[in-house]
MARDRENBA-617429 format. One record per residue (C-alpha): residue number from 1; x, y, z. Coordinates in steps of 0.25 Angstrom, whole numbers. Layout:
NUM	X	Y	Z
...
END
This chain:
1	-844	456	-232
2	-843	449	-219
3	-847	457	-207
4	-848	447	-198
5	-833	447	-194
6	-820	456	-192
7	-813	462	-203
8	-799	461	-200
9	-790	473	-204
10	-774	469	-206
11	-764	477	-206
12	-751	478	-216
13	-737	476	-208
14	-728	466	-217
15	-722	455	-209
16	-729	460	-196
17	-743	455	-204
18	-741	441	-196
19	-747	449	-185
20	-760	447	-192
21	-758	432	-191
22	-757	431	-177
23	-769	441	-175
24	-777	432	-185
25	-774	420	-178
26	-780	427	-163
27	-791	432	-173
28	-794	418	-175
29	-792	413	-163
30	-802	424	-157
31	-811	420	-166
32	-813	434	-174
33	-821	431	-188
34	-815	439	-199
35	-822	443	-211
36	-813	454	-218
37	-799	454	-218
38	-792	468	-224
39	-776	469	-225
40	-765	479	-229
41	-752	474	-232
42	-748	461	-226
43	-763	461	-219
44	-768	460	-233
45	-760	447	-234
46	-764	441	-221
47	-779	447	-225
48	-777	437	-235
49	-774	425	-227
50	-785	429	-217
51	-796	431	-229
52	-791	415	-232
53	-793	411	-218
54	-778	406	-219
55	-773	409	-206
56	-762	398	-205
57	-756	402	-217
58	-756	416	-215
59	-749	413	-202
60	-740	402	-208
61	-735	414	-219
62	-734	425	-211
63	-726	421	-200
64	-716	413	-209
65	-714	426	-219
66	-701	431	-222
67	-698	443	-232
68	-695	433	-243
69	-709	429	-244
70	-713	444	-246
71	-703	450	-256
72	-692	444	-264
73	-679	443	-257
74	-667	435	-260
75	-667	423	-252
76	-653	428	-248
77	-658	439	-240
78	-668	431	-231
79	-666	426	-218
80	-677	421	-210
81	-689	429	-218
82	-681	442	-217
83	-671	449	-226
84	-657	448	-222
85	-646	457	-227
86	-630	454	-225
87	-618	456	-233
88	-618	442	-239
89	-632	445	-245
90	-629	459	-251
91	-630	456	-265
92	-645	449	-262
93	-649	463	-257
94	-643	469	-271
95	-651	460	-279
96	-663	463	-269
97	-662	478	-272
98	-661	476	-287
99	-674	467	-287
100	-681	477	-279
101	-677	488	-288
102	-682	481	-301
103	-695	478	-294
104	-699	490	-288
105	-698	484	-274
106	-697	471	-268
107	-704	460	-274
108	-715	454	-267
109	-718	442	-275
110	-716	432	-264
111	-728	438	-257
112	-735	437	-269
113	-732	423	-269
114	-735	421	-254
115	-750	428	-257
116	-753	419	-268
117	-747	406	-262
118	-756	409	-249
119	-768	417	-252
120	-780	413	-261
121	-788	423	-265
122	-801	415	-268
123	-800	411	-254
124	-800	424	-248
125	-811	428	-259
126	-819	416	-255
127	-817	418	-241
128	-828	428	-239
129	-818	437	-229
130	-819	451	-235
131	-804	455	-238
132	-797	469	-241
133	-784	474	-242
134	-776	488	-245
135	-765	491	-255
136	-762	503	-263
137	-761	507	-275
138	-747	514	-280
139	-752	517	-294
140	-764	526	-290
141	-758	529	-276
142	-771	524	-268
143	-774	513	-260
144	-783	501	-263
145	-792	495	-252
146	-798	483	-259
147	-807	472	-254
148	-808	456	-260
149	-820	460	-269
150	-812	472	-276
151	-799	463	-278
152	-801	455	-293
153	-800	441	-293
154	-785	438	-294
155	-780	450	-286
156	-783	447	-272
157	-768	443	-269
158	-763	455	-276
159	-770	464	-268
160	-765	457	-255
161	-752	458	-262
162	-752	473	-265
163	-759	476	-251
164	-745	469	-245
165	-735	476	-255
166	-727	483	-245
167	-719	496	-250
168	-705	493	-257
169	-713	479	-264
170	-715	477	-278
171	-730	483	-279
172	-740	474	-282
173	-748	475	-295
174	-762	473	-297
175	-769	476	-311
176	-756	486	-314
177	-760	493	-301
178	-749	493	-291
179	-749	492	-277
180	-742	492	-263
181	-744	489	-247
182	-759	493	-243
183	-752	498	-230
184	-746	511	-235
185	-761	516	-236
186	-767	508	-225
187	-761	499	-218
188	-772	496	-207
189	-785	494	-218
190	-795	496	-206
191	-803	505	-216
192	-805	495	-225
193	-812	485	-215
194	-821	499	-211
195	-825	504	-224
196	-829	489	-228
197	-839	490	-216
198	-832	481	-206
199	-834	484	-192
200	-828	474	-185
201	-812	475	-189
202	-800	469	-182
203	-788	477	-186
204	-774	471	-184
205	-763	483	-187
206	-747	477	-187
207	-742	491	-187
208	-737	490	-203
209	-732	502	-211
210	-741	509	-219
211	-752	518	-216
212	-759	512	-203
213	-773	519	-204
214	-780	522	-190
215	-792	515	-191
216	-805	521	-190
217	-814	511	-181
218	-826	519	-180
219	-838	510	-182
220	-830	497	-181
221	-825	487	-171
222	-812	486	-173
223	-801	478	-166
224	-787	484	-169
225	-776	472	-166
226	-761	479	-166
227	-748	475	-164
228	-744	476	-149
229	-730	475	-151
230	-722	483	-161
231	-713	472	-168
232	-707	469	-182
233	-707	476	-196
234	-714	475	-210
235	-704	465	-214
236	-699	459	-201
237	-700	444	-206
238	-692	438	-194
239	-700	425	-190
240	-699	430	-175
241	-705	443	-177
242	-716	435	-187
243	-719	427	-176
244	-720	437	-164
245	-729	446	-173
246	-737	435	-176
247	-739	431	-162
248	-742	447	-159
249	-754	446	-167
250	-758	436	-162
251	-758	441	-147
252	-763	454	-149
253	-775	450	-156
254	-779	441	-145
255	-776	452	-135
256	-786	462	-143
257	-796	451	-143
258	-795	449	-127
259	-789	435	-128
260	-776	438	-120
261	-773	449	-111
262	-762	458	-110
263	-755	472	-113
264	-742	471	-120
265	-742	456	-116
266	-751	445	-121
267	-757	435	-110
268	-768	427	-107
269	-774	431	-92
270	-772	423	-80
271	-783	427	-70
272	-777	419	-59
273	-763	425	-59
274	-770	441	-62
275	-779	440	-49
276	-769	433	-41
277	-758	446	-44
278	-770	456	-46
279	-773	452	-32
280	-759	453	-27
281	-758	468	-35
282	-771	474	-27
283	-773	465	-14
284	-770	473	-3
285	-765	461	7
286	-754	458	-4
287	-753	469	-13
288	-740	472	-18
289	-733	485	-15
290	-728	493	-26
291	-729	507	-20
292	-714	509	-24
293	-718	508	-38
294	-729	517	-37
295	-720	526	-31
296	-709	525	-42
297	-719	526	-52
298	-724	540	-49
299	-739	534	-49
300	-746	545	-40
301	-761	542	-44
302	-771	531	-38
303	-768	534	-23
304	-770	522	-17
305	-777	516	-29
306	-769	502	-31
307	-775	499	-45
308	-771	514	-49
309	-759	513	-42
310	-756	499	-50
311	-761	506	-63
312	-750	519	-60
313	-739	510	-61
314	-743	505	-76
315	-739	512	-89
316	-748	521	-94
317	-754	513	-104
318	-757	502	-93
319	-763	509	-85
320	-778	506	-88
321	-776	493	-92
322	-787	484	-84
323	-777	476	-79
324	-765	482	-71
325	-761	468	-69
326	-758	464	-83
327	-750	478	-85
328	-741	475	-73
329	-739	462	-77
330	-735	467	-92
331	-726	478	-88
332	-719	468	-80
333	-718	458	-92
334	-712	470	-100
335	-703	474	-91
336	-697	461	-89
337	-697	460	-104
338	-706	448	-106
339	-709	445	-119
340	-722	451	-125
341	-726	442	-136
342	-730	430	-130
343	-744	425	-126
344	-743	424	-110
345	-754	418	-98
346	-753	430	-89
347	-747	421	-79
348	-736	417	-90
349	-733	432	-93
350	-733	433	-75
351	-724	422	-76
352	-715	427	-86
353	-713	441	-77
354	-710	433	-65
355	-699	425	-73
356	-693	436	-79
357	-694	445	-67
358	-687	433	-58
359	-676	432	-69
360	-673	448	-69
361	-671	447	-53
362	-663	435	-54
363	-654	443	-65
364	-654	456	-55
365	-647	448	-44
366	-636	443	-54
367	-634	456	-60
368	-631	463	-45
369	-619	455	-42
370	-614	460	-55
371	-617	474	-55
372	-605	483	-58
373	-602	496	-62
374	-602	493	-77
375	-613	484	-76
376	-621	496	-70
377	-617	505	-80
378	-622	495	-93
379	-635	493	-85
380	-638	508	-84
381	-634	510	-100
382	-644	499	-102
383	-655	505	-94
384	-653	518	-101
385	-654	513	-115
386	-667	504	-112
387	-674	515	-105
388	-673	522	-117
389	-681	512	-125
390	-696	509	-123
391	-695	494	-128
392	-683	491	-119
393	-688	476	-118
394	-687	473	-133
395	-672	478	-130
396	-669	470	-119
397	-665	457	-116
398	-668	460	-101
399	-680	469	-97
400	-683	483	-92
401	-687	477	-78
402	-673	471	-76
403	-666	484	-81
404	-674	491	-71
405	-670	480	-59
406	-655	484	-63
407	-657	498	-64
408	-666	499	-49
409	-652	490	-42
410	-641	499	-49
411	-648	511	-44
412	-650	505	-30
413	-634	504	-30
414	-635	518	-32
415	-646	522	-23
416	-655	511	-14
417	-666	520	-13
418	-670	519	-28
419	-681	507	-28
420	-683	507	-44
421	-674	510	-55
422	-678	521	-65
423	-683	514	-77
424	-698	514	-72
425	-698	528	-78
426	-693	523	-90
427	-702	510	-91
428	-717	512	-84
429	-719	497	-85
430	-709	494	-75
431	-716	499	-62
432	-728	490	-66
433	-719	479	-69
434	-712	479	-54
435	-725	479	-49
436	-728	467	-56
437	-717	460	-52
438	-717	464	-37
439	-732	458	-39
440	-728	445	-44
441	-716	444	-33
442	-729	445	-23
443	-736	434	-32
444	-726	424	-32
445	-721	426	-17
END
């Protein structure tokens, strides 16, 4: 057993396994050496490719995979890799139902053929990399946690398939014993790596269904990587989702290893721009006046300490972050609905914020010309609706900031003494977002 590299633990998660490929790409770029790979469900499949050392092949397969590559489905039911049901193909639905009943589940022979075509047992055995999987034996109702030396020759691919046999699929049979997905027992097989004696462990958790055991990392040097954005589902084979989730795996992993900055966003630092904005934020000769925001937010702590005042404007989950300027920028980006899943430079992110802000202000000028009682009523109804949703930016083509500005104008029509809208009570990222936009106006002036 090698001990000079990391043991890589890959969780289950169906189509979301494409995240592993993005993470693997980042690990390769960072120069991480992998000595062992242990997987559950789709993690077991990716583990096979990792052991073979065939990143490009795995990348090509998983980013183009469809439901028809996993189970037998009539071609007439498949569109863009996913099942499509409509009136025209109901007879094929009936045919599929009969087939599933006869075989005791969805026939996963397409997945077996794919594994046989692209994974090579001898390559995996000769790679020198330690390899393990977890599956569940139905006959005796017990888990099977097994490493490569205990897999008889000729059965390695069967064990990988067994680990990835989702409930509802036809069971995988090995020597008259039937197996199903390893995720129902241990979807994150960290314990296998630890019990194997590995101290340096990298876990990649893609939020799959099943039993996600909390890893006991005591006595290990563990790096834990998890999807920072919730998206997709177990059988989501939409091409855009596969592309995006793979990219998320790549960016999350680079961030964990400190190769890029960001909290919810992803960007390379720009020391010159950061220093200029930071100077504007704290320099008494050019200081930005944000006292109305502080008053509105109700922040009382910190006295005249500018650092504490600024941190007080931030949402609670950001107040201890070492670089509050990044927090302000990300609050502004979120409030303006700037795309998260993209690698920026800090300069590019700031530019995107500035451009969207100017666009919003331009739209507001046009809106003011057409404000009517009907328009105001519609806007208020929309604002009430969005205030009930935490992931509001995912629901809107516009942004929380724009709605906030609109509401502010409406309220001023009623009472000119009201300086801000009430949306800041619902969305604590709005006050720091406004501070950053004030800061940008100062910077560009």
